[in-house]
C-alpha positions in Angstrom: 114.9 72.9 79.8 115.1 72.6 76.1 117.2 75.4 74.5 115.0 75.4 71.5 111.8 76.0 73.4 113.6 79.2 74.8 114.3 80.6 71.2 110.9 81.9 70.5 110.7 83.5 74.0 110.2 87.1 74.3 112.2 88.3 77.0 111.3 92.0 76.6 107.7 91.2 76.8 108.4 89.3 79.8 110.2 92.1 81.6 107.1 94.2 80.7 104.6 91.9 82.3 106.8 91.3 85.2 106.9 94.8 85.6 103.2 95.2 85.6 102.9 92.3 88.0 105.0 93.7 90.5 103.2 97.1 90.0 99.9 95.5 90.8 101.2 93.2 93.6 103.2 95.9 95.4 100.9 98.9 95.0 97.6 97.1 95.8 99.2 95.2 98.8 100.5 98.4 100.3 97.0 100.0 100.1 95.4 96.6 101.8 98.2 96.6 104.5 97.7 100.0 105.2 93.9 100.2 105.3 94.0 97.4 107.4 96.4 99.0 109.9 94.4 102.2 109.9 91.2 100.4 110.0 92.0 98.4 113.0 92.5 101.5 115.0 88.7 102.6 114.1 87.6 99.7 115.7 88.2 101.2 119.2 87.2 104.9 118.6 84.2 106.4 120.5 80.9 107.0 118.4 81.2 110.7 118.5 84.7 110.5 117.0 84.3 107.5 114.6 83.2 109.5 111.2 86.5 111.7 111.5 88.7 108.4 112.5 87.2 106.7 109.4 88.2 109.5 106.9 91.7 109.5 108.1 91.7 105.3 107.9 90.8 105.6 104.1 93.9 107.6 103.1 96.2 104.4 102.4 93.6 103.5 99.7 95.2 106.0 97.4 98.2 104.0 96.6 96.2 101.4 95.0 94.8 104.1 92.7 98.2 105.3 92.0 99.4 101.7 90.9 96.2 101.0 89.1 96.7 104.5 87.0 100.5 103.6 86.3 99.5 100.2 85.1 96.8 101.8 82.9 99.3 104.0 81.4 101.8 101.1 80.8 99.3 99.1 79.1 98.4 102.3 76.7 102.0 102.5 75.7 102.6 98.6 75.2 99.4 98.6 72.9 101.0 101.5 70.8 102.5 101.5 67.5 106.3 100.2 68.7 105.6 98.3 72.0 109.2 96.9 72.1 110.5 100.3 73.0 108.4 100.5 76.0 109.2 96.9 77.7 112.1 98.2 80.0 110.1 101.5 80.8 107.3 99.5 82.1 109.5 97.3 84.2 111.1 100.3 85.5 107.7 102.1 86.4 106.2 98.9 87.9 109.4 98.7 90.2 109.4 102.4 91.1 105.7 102.9 91.7 105.0 99.6 92.9 107.8 99.7 95.6 107.0 103.2 96.4 103.3 102.5 96.9 103.9 99.3 99.0 106.0 101.1 101.6 104.1 104.5 101.5 100.8 102.8 101.8 102.1 100.3 104.6 103.3 103.1 106.7 100.7 105.6 105.9 98.5 103.1 107.7 100.9 103.0 110.7 100.7 106.9 110.8 97.1 106.9 110.3 96.4 104.3 113.1 98.4 106.5 115.5 96.7 109.7 114.5 93.4 108.0 115.1 94.8 106.8 118.6 95.6 110.4 119.2 92.3 111.8 118.3 90.6 109.6 120.2 92.6 110.7 123.2 92.2 114.3 122.1 95.8 114.9 121.9 95.6 115.6 118.2 93.2 117.4 116.0 91.8 115.8 112.7 93.7 118.2 110.5 96.9 117.4 112.0 96.6 113.6 111.6 95.8 114.2 108.2 98.7 116.3 107.7 100.9 113.6 108.7 99.4 111.0 106.7 99.8 112.9 103.6 103.3 113.7 104.3 103.8 110.0 104.0 101.7 109.8 100.9 103.8 112.5 99.0 106.3 109.8 98.1 103.9 107.6 96.4 102.8 111.0 94.6 106.4 111.4 93.5 106.8 107.9 92.4 103.5 108.1 90.2 104.7 111.3 88.6 108.0 110.2 87.7 106.8 106.9 86.2 104.2 109.3 84.4 107.3 111.3 83.0 109.1 108.1 81.8 105.9 107.1 80.2 105.3 110.3 78.2 108.9 111.1 77.6 
């Protein structure tokens, strides 16, 4: 690789877009995985419980929304008056929120699927299944809030 070609390379900008890419990759993937796991559990539900099961299965989709919102806030800061001061913050927000949403969405899907199975077997009420799933989501909300605090400091 020619070192002359790297002299004009902006590493800070690269870090920011790497952070945005990781944010979208991990956050949206977490939602997709969670929705697939929870949605698979809905396929075996009796018709009279299907609407409740479907409502529970949609919860992992919120992690993708949190990732998108943080990405939007990051882009606003990068388009501001002094974007160079935001490059590392955007990388940190991408890793923080993206990672949390990946695992939160994935495991929320697992919890939702278990809740749907228990609802079908009438061992668990819908409210309890929702509560258990929301506890997992809380950590995605914390990462979203922390990223927002970093971006608005």
